[in-house]
N, C-alpha and C positions, 0 to 999 in steps of 0.2 A: 357445511352440508348444502346440497342442491337439490331442489325439487323442480323439475322441468316438465310443463305440462302445456303442450300447444293447444290451441282453441281452435276449432273448425265450426263454421256455422251448421255443419251436417252431422257430427259427432263430437258433441260438448263434454267436457268432463263434469259439469253440472249441468243438467236439463233445466231449463226454466220452469217447466210443469212441478220438477221434485222439490225445487226451493222451498216452498211453502211447507212441506212436510218433514222439514230438517232439523226442527229444532226438538231439544229434549224436553220431555214431560215436565221437568223441574224449571224450566223458564217461565217467567212471568209474561212473557211475549204475549201481545193480544191481537195481533197481524202479522201477515207475511209480508215478506219482501217484494213478491209480485204484485201484491195488494197495494201496498203503499207507493209502488213504482206504477200502476197504472192510472194515475192521475193525468188527465187529457193536457197537454202543453200547447196553448194558443199562442199565435204571434203574427206578423204583416198585416196588423190592422189598417186599413185603409177607408176612408169616406169617398162615397160616389161623387162625381163632379156635379152632379143635379140629383133632386130628390132626398131622401132620407136613408137610403141604403148604404150599409157598409159590408165590407168583406174581411175576412182573416184566415189563416190557415191553422186548422186543428191537426194536431199530432198525438193520435190515439195508440199508445202502443208502438209506435212505429209506423203506423198506418197513416201516412199525412194526406189530407183532402182541404180543399177549399169551400169555404160555407159563406153564407151572406144572411143578413137579417134586416128588417126594415125598422129603423126607430120610431117611425109615426104609427106603428101598430102596437096595440095594447100587449100582444103576446110576442111581438118582434118578428114572428113567421120566420124562425131560423131554418135554412135549408141549406143542404150540401149539395154543389154544384157538379163534384167528381166524385169516382168511386174506387180509390185505390185500396186494395183490401190485403196488401202484403205489407210485413216489415221486411223490406228490401233494401234499406239504407238510401233510396234515391230521395233526396230533399226536395222542397217546395220553396219558391221565393221569386223575388221580383214581380210582386202581384200589382196590377194596375187595371185601371177603368178604361173602357171607351168612353169618348165624351157625352155620347149619349145616355150613360150608365146602363145601357142594355145588355153589355158583355163584359168578360173580366179576361186578361189576358195574365198569365202565369208562366213559369219556367219550372221544368221538373227536371230532376237530376243535376248533376255536376258538382262542382265545389263553388260554393259561395263567398267563402272566406278568401280562397286564391284562385281567382277566376282566370281562367286560360290554361291551367294545369289538367292533366288527363284526368277524364271523369273518374272520381272514385268507384269502386263496385266490391264493398264489403260484403254483400250477399254470394258474392262469387257466381253470379248470374252467367251462365256459358254463353247466351245469346249476346252478351256485350251491352254497356250501357251509352247514352249519348245525352248530352244536356239540350233540351230542347223547349222550344217555345209554343204553348196553346192558347188558345182561345176557346172561352164557353159561354154561351148565352145564359143570363141570369133567369130566363122563364121556363128553362128546360131544355135538355137535348145534350148531346155528347161533346166532350171536349174534341176540338179540332186543331191537327197538328200545323202549324206555320213554318217552322224553321228550325235548324239546329243552331243555337246560339243563346245570348245572354242579355240583360239589362234592356228589355224592350221599352220603347217610348212610342207610345200612339200620337198621330198626327192630329192636330186640332179639328179636322174636317173628320176623323174617325174613320179614313180610308186606307191608311197605310200606318205600318208600324217601321221604327228604324231600330236597329239593335247592333249589338257587338258579336260579330263573326270573325272567323278566321281572316287577318290580314287587312281589318278594316271595319268601316260601318255600313251596313246591310239595309236593305228594305224588301219588303213584302208587302203587296196588298192584302187587306183583309176580306176582299170580295173574290169568292171561287177558290179555285186551286192553281192561284198565280205562282209562279217560281219566284225566289228570292233574286236580286239582284244587288251586284255590289254599287252603294251609294259613292264609296270614293274610298281610295287607298292613300294614306299618307303615313309617313315616319313616325316614329314612337309608339307608345302603347297607349291607344286610345281610350277615354273613359266613356262613361254612360252617355249617348245623346240625349239633346235637351231641345226640344221644338220650341221655337219662337210661338207666341200667341197667334199670330197671323199665319203661322204654318208656311212661311216662305223660307226661313232658314233653320238650321240645325248646329246648335254649339254643343263643344266636346273638349275635353282637356287632353292634352298631348303630352305625356311624359317621356321625357328624352334623357334620364337619367339624373345627371347633375343640373339640369333646368328642364323648365316646361313650358309649353303655351296654351294658350286657350284658343281655339280654332273656331271659325263660322262657315258653314257650307252654305252656299246659295243653291236653291233648288231649282231658280230659272235659270243660272249662269253656269250652273255645274262647275263652281270655283270655290277655294278654300281661301279664307284670310285670317292670318293670325293678329290677333288683338296685341298691339303695342308690346311685341314681342322683347325680351330681355335676357340676361344670365339668371334670372331667379326662377323661381316655381311658381306659375300659376293655375289654379286649382278653382272648384265649385262656382262655373259659371250660373248665373243667374239673369233671365232677361227682365227688361223694362214692359211694363204692361203694352206700351206701343209699340213694341218689337224693334225699337231703333235702337237701343242700347244693351249692352251687356256688362254686369258688376261680376267681379271676380276676386278672388283672395291672392295675394302675392306673398311668396315668403321666401327666407333666403335657401338657395341650393346648397346641395351637399348632406353630409350626415353632422352629428354633434360629436364633441369630444366626451370623455368620461366624465362621470359624476351626475349631480343634479341640474336640471336642464331651467334654471330660474329666469335667464336672462340671456337675450343673444341678439342678433340683427333683428330690429323692429319690422313687423309685418305690417301689410298695409291693404286697404281696398282699392281697387282701380274701376274706372267705368268707360268704356270703350264704345266707340261708333261701330255697329255692325258691318257696316257697309265698308268703310274706308280703314278700320283697324285703329284709326287715331284714339289714344285713350289719355287719360290724365287720374291723378290721385286724388281720392276724396276723404280718405282717412290715414293715419300712420300713427301706429301705436308708439307710445313714450320709450326711452330707454328704460331698461331695468326691468321691474316685475310688471308681467303681463306682455313683454314684448315678443315673445315667444309664442305663436298662434296654437291655442289648444282648441280642436273641433269638437262640435255639438256631436252628442250621439245619435244623430239623425242624419239622414242622407243630405238633407238642404242646411244650407249653413248661412245663406243670406236671404233675407226676405225686404223684396221691395214695395214701399208701402204706396197705395194710392195719393198720399199727400207728398209723394216727393223725396222719402225718407228710405235708408236702408237700415234695418235692423239686424245685429249681428251679435256673435258672443265674443268677451273679451275677460282676461283675467286681471285686469289694470288692477283691482284692489285687493288682489288674491284669491278671488272666488270668481268660478265662472258664472257670468252674468252678462244679461241681455242690454245693449247699448243701440241707440239710434242716431244716424247722424244725416244731416242734409246733403243731397246731391250737390249743392254749391260748395260743401266742405265746411269748416269749422269743428268747434269743439264737440264730442260726443256726449250725448245724455244717457245716464244710467237709469235703466228702466227697472231693475229689481235689486235694491240695495238689500244688503244683509250678509250676515255670517252662512251661506246656505250656496248650493251648487245647482244652477240650471241644467238639465240633462236631454229631455226630450221636446222638442218644440215641434208645432204644427200650424199651420195659417189656415185660417177660413179660404173657401173659394173666390169670395170677393176680395181678399187682402184686408180687410178691416179690423180683424181680431186675430190674436195668437193664443196658444194655449200651450201651456209645458207642464213637465213634471219637473218637482224640485224638494230639497230634504229640508226646505224653510221650516224652522220651529220644529221639526222632527227628524233629527238628523239621521237615524238608522232605519227610516221609511222613505217612500215616497209618496207625494201626494200632487194634485194638479190645481193650476192656477191659470186665470184668463186676465190678458190685458188689451186694450185698444191698440191698434198700430200707428196712430198719428196722434190722439188725443193724448193729454197729460194725466189721464184718469188713473187712480191708484189699482194696485193688483186686487183682484177678486179670487177669493179661494174657493174652488168648486168642490174639492173633496177632501174628507179630514177623517181621522178616528183612527183605529188600530189596525188598518190594512196597508196594503201597497197599491198605488194607482200609478200608470205608466202610458207612455206612448200614445197620448190622447189625440182625439180627431175632431174635427167639427166639419158637419156635412152644410149642404147648401142651403138648408131650411134652419140652420143654426142652431142643431142638436149637438150635444157632445157625447162621445163614446170613448172608453178608457179600456185596457187591459188592467185587471185587476187581481190581486192576490193577498193572502191572510195568511196566518199560522197553520191551517188546516187544510187549503183547498188552492191548488196551483193556478197560474196564471190565465184568466179568461175573460172575455170580451164581456163589457157591461155598459148600460146607458147611465147616464147622469143626470139625474132627475133636477128639476130648478131647485129642490129642497136640499140637494147634495145627496140625497139616496141612491145608490147604487143599485140597478136590477139587472141581473145577470141575462146576457141575451140567448143562451142556448144551455139552460141548465142540465138537459139531458145527456151533456157531454162529461159528466162527472160519473163514472161507473157505479152501478149499484152496492158494489162490493168493497168499495174505496172507503178506508177508514179514517173518513175526516174526523169524526168525535173521539177518537182514540188519540189523536195527537197531541203533542206537548204545546204549549205555549213557551216559547225560548225568552230568556230573560235578559235584558241588556246589562252587561258587565263591563267594567273600565278596569283594565288591569295596567301594571307598571312594568315598563320594558327594564330591562336590566341597566339601561343607560338612564331611566328616570321619565322617557317619555310615555306619556298617557295613551292607551290603546283601547279601542272599542272592541267588543266581541259580544257572541250571541251563546248563552248558556242554556242547554239542554239538559235538563234537571229531573230524571225518573222519580216516579214516587217512591223506588225502593230505597233512594239515597237517605229518606228520613229514617231509615231504620237502626239508626247508631253505629251501622257497620261501615267498612273501608270498602269502597268499590273502585273497580278499573274504571281509567279515565281515558279518552282519546281527544285529542286536539285536531282539528281539521285547518289546514292552510288551503285559501283558494288560489286559483291560478291568476294569469293576467300579466303583470301584477295590478293592472289598472282595472281592479272592480272592488266594490263593496257588498259585502254580505249583509244581508238585512232580517230584521225581526218578523219573518216570513218569507213563503216561498219566493224565489229571486224571479226575475224577469228575462235571465237567460236560460236555455235550456239545459246546459251544463251545469250550472248551480242549482237548478230545479232540482236535477236529479241528485245533487251533492245533498241537499236540504232533507229530501226523502229519506236518503241513507243515513243522514245524521238522525232522522227521527227514528229509523229503525234500529240504529244500534243504541239509541236511548231505550228503546222498547224492550231490548234485550238486558238492561242494566247498567249500560257503560254511562257515565257521566260524560258529556261531550260538549267541548268548547269550540266554537268557530272565531277565527282571529281575523280582526281588520288590520293586518300589519301596515307599518309604512310603504311608501310609494304605492297605495292603492288610492282609490278615488273617493270623493263625498266630502272629505274633511279639509279642502282647501289646496292651494298650489303647492306651499311648501311642504305640506305632507305628502303630498303626490310625488313631488321632485325631492325626495328624502337624501339629504347627504351622504354619500358615499354608498348610495344603494347598489344591490344587485352586483354587476361585475365590476363596479368600482370600489367595492370593499363590503358588501354583504351586511349592510347596516340593520337588515331587517332581523338579522340573527339576535339582535338584543331583543326583539318582540317574541321571537320562539324562546328564548330564556326564558323571558318572564313570563310567557304563558304557561311554560312547564312548571316554573317556581310557584306561579298561582296554585296550580292544580296539586301539585305536591304538598302545598301547606294548608290545604282545604282537610279539613276534619273527617270528610267523608269519602276522600278519595284514598286509596292504596297507593304509597308513593312508589312502589317496587312494581306495579302495573299501569305506567303512563305510556300510551303510545302516540304516534302521530300519524297522520294521513294526507294525502293531498294531490292535485293533479297538476302537472304543467309548472307552473311557477311555484306551487304548493308542492309539486313533487320535488322541485329543488329544494325547497326550505324543509320536508320532511328528511330527505338525502342529508341536508347540512346539520339537521338536528341529530340524526344517528350517526354521523361522522365525528362531530364535535361533543356530542353530550350522551353518549350511550349510557354513562351512569343515571341521567335523567330520565332519558326515552328508553325503554325497554324493548320496543318492537314498533316497525311501520310499514306502511303500505305506499308504494311510490308508483303515481300514474305517470307515465311519460315525462320525467323531471329532467329539467337541463342538470347535468352532473360535471361539465367542464366548459366554464365561458369562454376560455380561450380558444377551444375548438371552433367557437361560432363566431369568431373573427372573417369576415369576409375579405373578398380582394379588394374591395374599397376601403376597409378598415372599419367598417362597423360591426356591430352586433347589437343584437335584440336585447331590450331592457338594460341598458347599461351603455350603449352607445360609444364604443370604446375606438380611439384611433389607432391605427396599426403601429405601435412603437413597442419596443422590449419592456418598457417600465408598465405600460399599460397592458401587455400581454401577461406579464409575471402578476399584477394585482388580479387580473380576471381569474386566473388559474388559483389564486390564493384564496379568493373569493368562492370558490366551487368546492364541493362535497369532495371530489378526486383529489384535492390537496391534503385533505385529512383522512383518506381511507386508512390509514394506519392504526388510526385510534378508534375506528368503526369496530364495535363487538355485537351491537343488537342484531338480531333477525330481522330480515326485510322481507317484503314481496315486492317485485317488479312487473308492471305491466304497461302495455303499449301495443299499438297498432303498428303494422311493419310499413304502412303508407302514409304515416306521420308527415303533414307538409308544413308543422310549426316546429316541432323539436325532431330533428334528425333520430332517426331509429340508432343509428351507432352511438349516440349517448348512453341508451341502455345496455348496448352490445359491450361498450368498453367498461361501463360500471360492473356489468355481471362478472366479466372478466377479473377485473380488478378485485373484487369480493372473492372470487373462486382463489385468486393466488393468496389471498389474504386468510383463507380459511374462514371466512364469515358464513354463518348459515343465511342461505337465501333462496327464496323461491321465483321462478319467473313465469308469466303467462303471457305468450304473445297471440294476438288476433291477426291473423293474415289479412292484408288489403284493407283494414280499418283506418280511418284517419284520425287525426289528433281530439276532436270533439266526435266520439263515436256516433255514427250514423245510424246504427242500429239499435233499436231497443233491448234486443237479445243479448246484445254485447253489454250494455249497461247493466240489467239484471245480473248477469252470469259475473260479470266483474265484481259487483258489490256482493256477489254469493261469494267469491274467493276471498273477498275483504273480510268478510264475517267468519268464514272458516279459518282463514290464518291468525287473525286476533283470538278467536275463540280457543283454538289450540295451543297457543302461547300465554292466553290469561285465563286459562281455565272458566271458559264462558261457553255459552251455545255456540257450536259451530256452524249451524244451519244444516249439519247432516241430518 
């Protein structure tokens, strides 16, 4: 059986306005899907280079705008700098300050995950779309268009921006109506420009495919110098405070073979002379554990201290930690010991302090810590408790701000007081009818996978589960797979939305389990680089089975009504659950999942989330690790959803799966979102897709459908 409904932003099967009125009177639901999805998602927090201002982007039901606040003010004086009023699918990112802290530069539109590709247009705007750089003054005034492009970097004198445009790095003056000029054209794919502190040079990475360089452009000489070029890949340039040298990371070129990537050719840190290009190695990872570079979840990877050290991240002890090494070389010093992961790092404007988020002592949450960049002082914990604090920043006046979330309200900017108290910068961004007080507090659970591994999860247990009856259950698998779901709202918009949907499903009476399966982050190198994960053996299926059996064995769960849902990698695991275990999983909702790993083998022999070398045996294993290999045992109904401008997972993956299910006679439904990308850009798409999810599970499990 096939239900086919094609979504249009103009004529939708489910209108966003009607979703809240679609729950039967018998439901105990206390809030609507649009209400729980209305929470503002905040991101892009940045501290001004002078003073006490911070800037961020607020996404209010798809209407994205730039905001600022003053940490020195008792009420923070939050103010919106832009006035975009439509859920038009045009994202905002690459936010940066001018050096005088009087203006903010940002990019509007385009694809921030896959820059350089055609600009997405999920709202089907007939006038077309263009990724554009704007500047807006903080004291009031309209944003002014600067150029078409991305990754703007403001020169130290505040007069010019360098940015990525077509065929190279461009510049445009910030004064008046100057026209953009090509700074230089060079072979390879250029990375974001980085000005030297004295403004005389611009550093950039140059990806050449199987190798890569760090280049330095001289403003005065109009020349490009490549720093110690080699057959390896160089990335992440970081300037010395005196502008004479550049530090960068050097890793092995080419791709990985299949399986867990726990060891390989050791990576290193180089320092080179900006004028001559001559360089030398200051650090080399040891062979074995930690030899493969794992980047921090922030743009900056190296931190050059005033005392002549470089701070960097390494997995030498099996966990992502910060280390320090002298410019003269020698042994690196571990700065953050313990069984936890350092994730988001920021440095103070004077480079004397670093702040970072980690799960130290609270493995399924995030809190913020501070450390001196050159002294041997111990770590200072700045935040704690039952919330989640990420992406910290330090202002020039020494104040700290973070993005914070909890079990009831999505991520938002907050000031960290000396006492550790968190004060929201813009509480008015929480909608008045947002149902914060009606949301559940998820419980940490640790389940046993089919092979005995212990797996963390979050259980959403509705009050109705205590009535002595058996209830339907849903298991959520996140995407990535390099993700970790937390005991509260997530700091990524995709999973913040998923958390809200899990809360909504629980409000309808489902017992919901979110699973942090192997190959995710947060639990160390060996957990992330799980043996035979993904395309090299699908070892995560042990966790899928374990989650299903955990739910089946609960006295409050109806074992005949267990469903699975997830997106991307979570869509893959949902499809795998239905294909291999239709006796356990009675229905599923698969958002843009990978259904055949072997179809993702590239010309160079690599495949995402598995890194397979192109050889017949690897291709066979990739296919056997895929839902398509087990489609003949697939019996349970499924809902397939995907945007057809997906840049992460080819739309053909869903096309082929639908054809296979049709041939098998498996009941399925499909909903296609024209011109949407992988992480839906329109708020309306998310609400509509989750409405379809509720409707699908409701009809198959005799639960509220949202109709």
